[in-house]
VEXMI-473230 format. One record per atom (N, C-alpha, C, O): residue number from 1; residue in three letters; atom name; x, y, z. Coordinates in Angstrom, 2 decimals, decimal comma. Last residue first. Layout:
BEGIN
- NUM:ala:CA:X:Y:Z
...
REM end
This chain:
BEGIN
- 85:unk:N:91,76:126,52:98,86
- 85:unk:CA:92,66:125,74:99,69
- 85:unk:C:94,02:125,90:99,16
- 85:unk:O:94,97:125,33:99,70
- 84:unk:N:90,46:128,08:97,02
- 84:unk:CA:90,28:128,38:98,45
- 84:unk:C:91,30:127,67:99,30
- 84:unk:O:91,66:128,16:100,37
- 83:unk:N:91,04:126,90:94,60
- 83:unk:CA:91,63:128,20:94,88
- 83:unk:C:91,51:128,57:96,36
- 83:unk:O:92,36:129,28:96,89
- 82:unk:N:89,47:124,62:94,66
- 82:unk:CA:90,92:124,48:94,66
- 82:unk:C:91,61:125,80:95,02
- 82:unk:O:92,66:125,80:95,67
- 81:unk:N:86,91:125,75:94,54
- 81:unk:CA:87,29:124,97:95,70
- 81:unk:C:88,80:124,81:95,78
- 81:unk:O:89,36:124,86:96,87
- 80:unk:N:87,01:126,93:92,00
- 80:unk:CA:86,79:127,76:93,17
- 80:unk:C:87,24:127,03:94,43
- 80:unk:O:87,87:127,62:95,31
- 79:unk:N:87,19:124,74:90,37
- 79:unk:CA:88,30:125,67:90,40
- 79:unk:C:88,22:126,53:91,64
- 79:unk:O:89,24:126,84:92,26
- 78:unk:N:84,67:123,56:90,72
- 78:unk:CA:85,89:122,85:91,17
- 78:unk:C:87,10:123,77:91,26
- 78:unk:O:87,95:123,59:92,13
- 77:unk:N:83,03:125,73:89,67
- 77:unk:CA:82,94:125,30:91,07
- 77:unk:C:84,17:124,50:91,51
- 77:unk:O:84,67:124,75:92,60
- 76:unk:N:82,82:126,47:87,05
- 76:unk:CA:84,00:126,93:87,78
- 76:unk:C:84,01:126,50:89,24
- 76:unk:O:84,92:126,87:89,98
- 75:unk:N:80,38:125,61:86,23
- 75:unk:CA:81,54:124,91:85,66
- 75:unk:C:82,83:125,33:86,36
- 75:unk:O:83,84:124,62:86,27
- 74:unk:N:78,64:127,38:87,30
- 74:unk:CA:78,80:126,10:88,00
- 74:unk:C:79,99:125,33:87,46
- 74:unk:O:80,55:124,49:88,16
- 73:unk:N:78,05:129,60:85,88
- 73:unk:CA:79,36:129,58:86,54
- 73:unk:C:79,58:128,30:87,36
- 73:unk:O:80,60:128,17:88,04
- 72:unk:N:75,47:129,56:85,09
- 72:unk:CA:76,44:128,98:84,16
- 72:unk:C:77,82:128,85:84,80
- 72:unk:O:78,66:128,09:84,33
- 71:unk:N:74,33:129,42:88,44
- 71:unk:CA:74,03:129,58:87,02
- 71:unk:C:75,06:128,89:86,15
- 71:unk:O:75,47:127,76:86,44
- 70:unk:N:74,46:129,41:91,20
- 70:unk:CA:75,66:129,74:90,45
- 70:unk:C:75,41:129,96:88,96
- 70:unk:O:76,21:130,61:88,29
- 69:unk:N:72,56:128,59:92,99
- 69:unk:CA:72,42:129,95:92,44
- 69:unk:C:73,62:130,35:91,57
- 69:unk:O:73,76:131,52:91,24
- 68:unk:N:70,98:125,32:92,90
- 68:unk:CA:72,05:126,26:93,25
- 68:unk:C:71,84:127,59:92,54
- 68:unk:O:71,04:127,70:91,61
- 67:unk:N:69,28:123,13:92,78
- 67:unk:CA:68,71:124,46:93,03
- 67:unk:C:69,78:125,48:93,41
- 67:unk:O:69,51:126,40:94,17
- 66:unk:N:70,82:120,85:92,52
- 66:unk:CA:70,04:121,28:91,36
- 66:unk:C:69,47:122,68:91,55
- 66:unk:O:69,20:123,36:90,57
- 65:unk:N:72,31:119,68:94,55
- 65:unk:CA:72,80:120,94:94,00
- 65:unk:C:72,00:121,44:92,79
- 65:unk:O:72,44:122,35:92,10
- 64:unk:N:70,45:118,43:97,28
- 64:unk:CA:70,77:118,32:95,87
- 64:unk:C:71,26:119,66:95,33
- 64:unk:O:70,65:120,69:95,64
- 63:unk:N:71,83:117,84:100,38
- 63:unk:CA:70,95:118,72:99,61
- 63:unk:C:71,39:118,63:98,15
- 63:unk:O:72,58:118,75:97,84
- 62:unk:N:72,42:116,35:103,26
- 62:unk:CA:72,44:116,02:101,84
- 62:unk:C:71,38:116,85:101,12
- 62:unk:O:70,18:116,59:101,25
- 61:unk:N:74,31:118,07:105,68
- 61:unk:CA:73,00:117,67:105,18
- 61:unk:C:73,09:117,40:103,69
- 61:unk:O:73,74:118,13:102,95
- 60:unk:N:76,56:119,08:106,76
- 60:unk:CA:76,66:117,74:106,19
- 60:unk:C:75,30:117,20:105,77
- 60:unk:O:75,15:116,00:105,54
- 59:unk:N:77,80:122,37:106,24
- 59:unk:CA:76,75:121,48:106,70
- 59:unk:C:76,94:120,12:106,05
- 59:unk:O:77,43:120,03:104,92
- 58:unk:N:78,67:125,48:105,81
- 58:unk:CA:79,28:124,27:106,34
- 58:unk:C:78,19:123,41:106,96
- 58:unk:O:77,71:123,69:108,06
- 57:unk:N:77,93:127,12:102,74
- 57:unk:CA:77,65:126,87:104,15
- 57:unk:C:78,27:125,54:104,55
- 57:unk:O:78,39:124,62:103,75
- 56:unk:N:77,66:127,71:99,95
- 56:unk:CA:78,57:128,45:100,80
- 56:unk:C:78,19:128,33:102,29
- 56:unk:O:78,15:129,33:103,01
- 55:unk:N:76,38:126,12:98,09
- 55:unk:CA:75,53:126,95:98,97
- 55:unk:C:76,34:127,77:99,97
- 55:unk:O:75,74:128,47:100,79
- 54:unk:N:78,30:124,77:96,53
- 54:unk:CA:77,08:125,27:95,90
- 54:unk:C:76,28:126,23:96,77
- 54:unk:O:75,57:127,08:96,24
- 53:unk:N:80,56:124,26:98,23
- 53:unk:CA:80,71:124,71:96,86
- 53:unk:C:79,44:125,39:96,32
- 53:unk:O:79,52:126,46:95,72
- 52:unk:N:79,53:123,41:100,70
- 52:unk:CA:80,44:124,57:100,63
- 52:unk:C:80,52:125,13:99,22
- 52:unk:O:80,54:126,35:99,04
- 51:unk:N:78,00:121,20:99,89
- 51:unk:CA:77,34:122,36:100,50
- 51:unk:C:78,24:123,59:100,47
- 51:unk:O:77,75:124,70:100,25
- 50:unk:N:80,06:119,53:98,89
- 50:unk:CA:78,95:119,95:98,02
- 50:unk:C:78,25:121,18:98,59
- 50:unk:O:77,95:122,11:97,85
- 49:unk:N:81,57:119,17:101,20
- 49:unk:CA:82,17:119,89:100,06
- 49:unk:C:81,08:120,35:99,08
- 49:unk:O:81,18:121,44:98,51
- 48:unk:N:79,70:117,72:102,77
- 48:unk:CA:80,24:119,01:103,23
- 48:unk:C:80,80:119,81:102,06
- 48:unk:O:80,54:121,01:101,94
- 47:unk:N:79,28:115,40:101,22
- 47:unk:CA:78,16:116,29:101,55
- 47:unk:C:78,66:117,66:101,96
- 47:unk:O:78,09:118,67:101,55
- 46:unk:N:81,87:114,33:101,20
- 46:unk:CA:81,22:114,68:99,94
- 46:unk:C:80,07:115,66:100,19
- 46:unk:O:79,91:116,64:99,46
- 45:unk:N:82,21:113,81:103,94
- 45:unk:CA:83,05:114,80:103,27
- 45:unk:C:82,46:115,23:101,94
- 45:unk:O:82,54:116,41:101,59
- 44:unk:N:80,35:111,76:104,33
- 44:unk:CA:80,19:113,02:105,06
- 44:unk:C:80,99:114,13:104,36
- 44:unk:O:80,50:115,25:104,20
- 43:unk:N:81,53:109,82:102,72
- 43:unk:CA:80,19:110,30:102,37
- 43:unk:C:79,92:111,64:103,06
- 43:unk:O:79,35:112,55:102,46
- 42:unk:N:83,93:109,46:104,15
- 42:unk:CA:83,96:109,97:102,77
- 42:unk:C:82,60:110,50:102,33
- 42:unk:O:82,53:111,51:101,63
- 41:unk:N:83,00:108,42:106,59
- 41:unk:CA:83,71:109,70:106,57
- 41:unk:C:83,75:110,29:105,16
- 41:unk:O:83,63:111,50:105,00
- 40:unk:N:81,96:105,99:105,69
- 40:unk:CA:81,06:106,98:106,31
- 40:unk:C:81,70:108,36:106,30
- 40:unk:O:81,03:109,36:106,04
- 39:unk:N:84,34:104,77:104,84
- 39:unk:CA:83,27:105,05:103,87
- 39:unk:C:82,30:106,09:104,41
- 39:unk:O:81,88:106,98:103,68
- 38:unk:N:85,68:104,53:107,29
- 38:unk:CA:86,25:105,37:106,23
- 38:unk:C:85,19:105,72:105,19
- 38:unk:O:85,15:106,86:104,72
- 37:unk:N:83,98:102,72:108,58
- 37:unk:CA:84,19:104,06:109,15
- 37:unk:C:84,75:105,01:108,09
- 37:unk:O:84,33:106,16:108,00
- 36:unk:N:84,23:100,49:106,89
- 36:unk:CA:82,92:101,11:107,09
- 36:unk:C:83,06:102,52:107,64
- 36:unk:O:82,33:103,42:107,22
- 35:unk:N:86,94:99,89:107,21
- 35:unk:CA:86,44:100,30:105,89
- 35:unk:C:85,08:100,97:106,00
- 35:unk:O:84,80:101,92:105,27
- 34:unk:N:86,96:99,05:109,87
- 34:unk:CA:87,71:100,25:109,48
- 34:unk:C:87,22:100,77:108,14
- 34:unk:O:87,09:101,98:107,96
- 33:unk:N:85,41:96,72:109,59
- 33:unk:CA:84,95:97,82:110,45
- 33:unk:C:85,66:99,13:110,11
- 33:unk:O:85,04:100,19:110,05
- 32:unk:N:87,04:95,18:107,87
- 32:unk:CA:85,68:95,57:107,47
- 32:unk:C:85,15:96,73:108,28
- 32:unk:O:84,51:97,62:107,74
- 31:unk:N:89,28:94,82:109,49
- 31:unk:CA:89,42:95,56:108,22
- 31:unk:C:88,04:96,02:107,72
- 31:unk:O:87,91:97,13:107,20
- 30:unk:N:88,09:93,27:111,54
- 30:unk:CA:88,71:94,57:111,84
- 30:unk:C:88,83:95,42:110,58
- 30:unk:O:88,52:96,61:110,60
- 29:unk:N:87,26:91,00:110,11
- 29:unk:CA:86,27:91,82:110,82
- 29:unk:C:86,84:93,20:111,12
- 29:unk:O:86,14:94,20:110,96
- 28:unk:N:89,73:90,04:109,19
- 28:unk:CA:88,70:90,45:108,23
- 28:unk:C:87,65:91,33:108,89
- 28:unk:O:87,19:92,30:108,29
- 27:unk:N:91,01:89,38:111,59
- 27:unk:CA:91,57:90,42:110,74
- 27:unk:C:90,54:90,93:109,74
- 27:unk:O:90,49:92,13:109,46
- 26:unk:N:89,34:87,28:112,41
- 26:unk:CA:89,43:88,50:113,23
- 26:unk:C:89,99:89,65:112,40
- 26:unk:O:89,51:90,78:112,50
- 25:unk:N:89,89:85,46:110,34
- 25:unk:CA:88,53:85,95:110,55
- 25:unk:C:88,53:87,24:111,36
- 25:unk:O:87,80:88,18:111,05
- 24:unk:N:92,61:84,97:110,72
- 24:unk:CA:92,16:85,59:109,48
- 24:unk:C:90,75:86,15:109,61
- 24:unk:O:90,45:87,21:109,05
- 23:unk:N:92,48:83,70:113,24
- 23:unk:CA:93,22:84,95:113,08
- 23:unk:C:92,77:85,68:111,81
- 23:unk:O:92,58:86,90:111,84
- 22:unk:N:91,03:81,42:112,51
- 22:unk:CA:90,48:82,34:113,50
- 22:unk:C:91,16:83,70:113,40
- 22:unk:O:90,50:84,73:113,45
- 21:unk:N:92,82:80,22:110,79
- 21:unk:CA:91,53:80,65:110,24
- 21:unk:C:90,83:81,62:111,21
- 21:unk:O:90,13:82,53:110,78
- 20:unk:N:94,93:79,46:112,39
- 20:unk:CA:95,11:80,59:111,48
- 20:unk:C:93,79:81,09:110,92
- 20:unk:O:93,67:82,27:110,60
- 19:unk:N:94,35:77,15:113,77
- 19:unk:CA:94,14:78,43:114,46
- 19:unk:C:94,30:79,63:113,54
- 19:unk:O:93,85:80,73:113,88
- 18:unk:N:92,91:75,17:111,10
- 18:unk:CA:93,72:75,33:112,29
- 18:unk:C:93,48:76,72:112,87
- 18:unk:O:92,51:77,38:112,51
- 17:unk:N:91,48:72,69:109,00
- 17:unk:CA:91,44:74,02:109,61
- 17:unk:C:92,37:74,02:110,82
- 17:unk:O:92,57:72,99:111,47
- 16:unk:N:91,52:71,07:105,82
- 16:unk:CA:91,81:71,09:107,25
- 16:unk:C:91,84:72,53:107,75
- 16:unk:O:92,18:73,45:107,01
- 15:unk:N:90,89:70,32:103,23
- 15:unk:CA:90,10:71,35:103,88
- 15:unk:C:90,33:71,36:105,39
- 15:unk:O:89,40:71,64:106,15
- 14:unk:N:92,33:69,45:100,37
- 14:unk:CA:92,65:69,47:101,79
- 14:unk:C:91,91:70,63:102,45
- 14:unk:O:92,26:71,79:102,24
- 13:unk:N:92,23:69,05:97,68
- 13:unk:CA:90,98:68,90:98,42
- 13:unk:C:91,22:68,88:99,92
- 13:unk:O:90,40:68,34:100,67
- 12:unk:N:94,77:69,12:96,72
- 12:unk:CA:93,91:70,26:96,44
- 12:unk:C:92,60:70,20:97,22
- 12:unk:O:91,94:71,22:97,40
- 11:unk:N:95,94:66,67:97,27
- 11:unk:CA:96,30:67,83:98,11
- 11:unk:C:95,38:69,03:97,87
- 11:unk:O:95,25:69,88:98,75
- 10:unk:N:95,26:63,57:97,32
- 10:unk:CA:94,66:64,73:96,66
- 10:unk:C:94,89:65,96:97,53
- 10:unk:O:94,10:66,24:98,44
- 9:unk:N:97,28:60,83:96,74
- 9:unk:CA:96,92:61,87:97,71
- 9:unk:C:96,43:63,11:96,96
- 9:unk:O:97,11:63,63:96,08
- 8:unk:N:96,66:57,56:95,92
- 8:unk:CA:96,91:58,89:95,38
- 8:unk:C:96,41:59,92:96,39
- 8:unk:O:95,27:59,86:96,84
- 7:unk:N:98,26:54,70:97,28
- 7:unk:CA:97,08:55,58:97,22
- 7:unk:C:97,47:56,98:96,75
- 7:unk:O:98,50:57,51:97,15
- 6:unk:N:100,18:52,63:95,08
- 6:unk:CA:100,11:53,51:96,25
- 6:unk:C:98,86:54,37:96,15
- 6:unk:O:98,44:54,73:95,05
- 5:unk:N:100,11:49,22:94,15
- 5:unk:CA:99,74:50,61:93,83
- 5:unk:C:99,62:51,42:95,12
- 5:unk:O:99,04:50,98:96,11
- 4:unk:N:100,53:46,59:94,59
- 4:unk:CA:101,66:47,47:94,79
- 4:unk:C:101,33:48,94:94,53
- 4:unk:O:102,19:49,81:94,69
- 3:unk:N:98,12:45,39:93,89
- 3:unk:CA:98,62:45,24:95,25
- 3:unk:C:99,74:46,24:95,54
- 3:unk:O:99,86:46,69:96,68
- 2:unk:N:97,52:45,54:91,23
- 2:unk:CA:96,93:46,55:92,09
- 2:unk:C:97,43:46,47:93,52
- 2:unk:O:97,20:47,39:94,30
- 1:unk:N:98,72:43,30:90,18
- 1:unk:CA:99,25:44,60:89,87
- 1:unk:C:98,71:45,69:90,78
- 1:unk:O:99,40:46,67:91,06
REM end
């Protein structure tokens, strides 16, 4: 009975590689590099908007807004930024 049995092919365990894996790797590196640049730009933008809102100066230095001079009016800081633009 075992003479006529066909070998079972396991398609889920197919780990063959071809040229597409190189293309996918290059695409992943490019997307990762672009994502890193965008993340750096967003962090810079957060620092600039924080300085404009709390200290009225254009700077990308990271300064904590805990020493701001707005007092209780800090709750209007987002409104102030929207009104300027």
